[in-house]
C-alpha angles and dihedrals in degrees: 000000000000091000090048088056090052093049092047089047093053091048092050093048095054095044091048091048092055091050092047093052092048092052098042094050093047091049092049091054093044094050096036089239122151112259088228091058090048089050091049095050121018097028100031096048095035094057089049092064093096090056089053095050093045096046095049092046093047092049091050093049090052099251099121093165090063092047093049097036089052091060098042095039092047092055092049090048091048091059106035102028104031100035089041093051093043093051089051088058100042129353111257116232118170126147141162142091093293091060093048091051098046097045087052089053091048092053094043090052090052093048090049090066093063097077091036094054089044088065089062095238140056096225131192094264091053090046092052090049091051091051092046088053089053090053090050091049092052092049089049092048090050097048095042107028093166126197132290124204115262110283134194084247087074087071094055115105119253117255130216110262097239091049092047092049091049091053090047094047095043092046094050090048093051089045092054093046093048091047091052092052093046098048092045092053096039095048091050092050092047093050089053088061092051099245120164125259092242091051092046090050094045096046120012097033095035094051091042094054091041093056091089088060090044092049093046096046093045092050088046090052092049089053090046092245097141094161091057091046097052096036089054091057096046093044091048093051092051092047093047093058104033099030110029100033088041096052093040094051091049089053097043122358110239123224113222118226114220091244093067095058094039101045121355100047093049088051090051092050091047096053091044088057090045092054092046092052093046093052096043102037102037131061089228145346104248137194096273093054089044091055090047090053092051088052090051092053091051089052090050091052091052093047092046091064091067 
């Protein structure tokens, strides 16, 4: 039954990802909004909903390593696994003021966790500050949307608002259902092998809840919508730290195990800086770099077991 859950979850995630990309691109064209902005907000935050549900549930159940590992591990997987897989399918090329701003926010959010983790707990005050920073970022993004480079999404036909919202809502619903099936099955299988809560959170749960982002970015890459693909990753990483960790800590303070400050958080900061450098200093992220990032993720998984 656990393996059936995993199979159903994967199917739901890819079907939901296709619907989400269709709706988001159609909505972007109808409202004359940059596809990158849509990817950063509607798609990026929407596909992070499974992480929010899982982290809150884990914190309330008294398994903080799963709650924290889910956030940190998801951000690492978003960069190395998702961007790597997306670049293998279609080179990623996005530029513009919006990208510079939002990659800076992503890196700043990751660095903000260093003093918080050093205290040994993500308390309610820290959680409230993180969430307040998210609200401030959203207001800033709304008031100064910036410009993205021309993208193939600009060639996509506009979609009637009700139809686009139906695709978006249906896609998100299927994504959440698929993520729940996948995580339920994957965690049960992992526990049968005697893996630690931190490792389960950083890998099995993190990848499971990141599969909506993977599905969405891969579908976007297949459709040559690179702005949606990369905006989805950056927006999700921002939301994971400021929104998910913030809300979870307000509901239930999260103790921080030493391994997160000593190993996993530095890796998360490092890959965030890597993604920023690749997007801002190179014309595109090609297939060779994508393969290297996937290799880096495999190395992280091996090292995380220690």
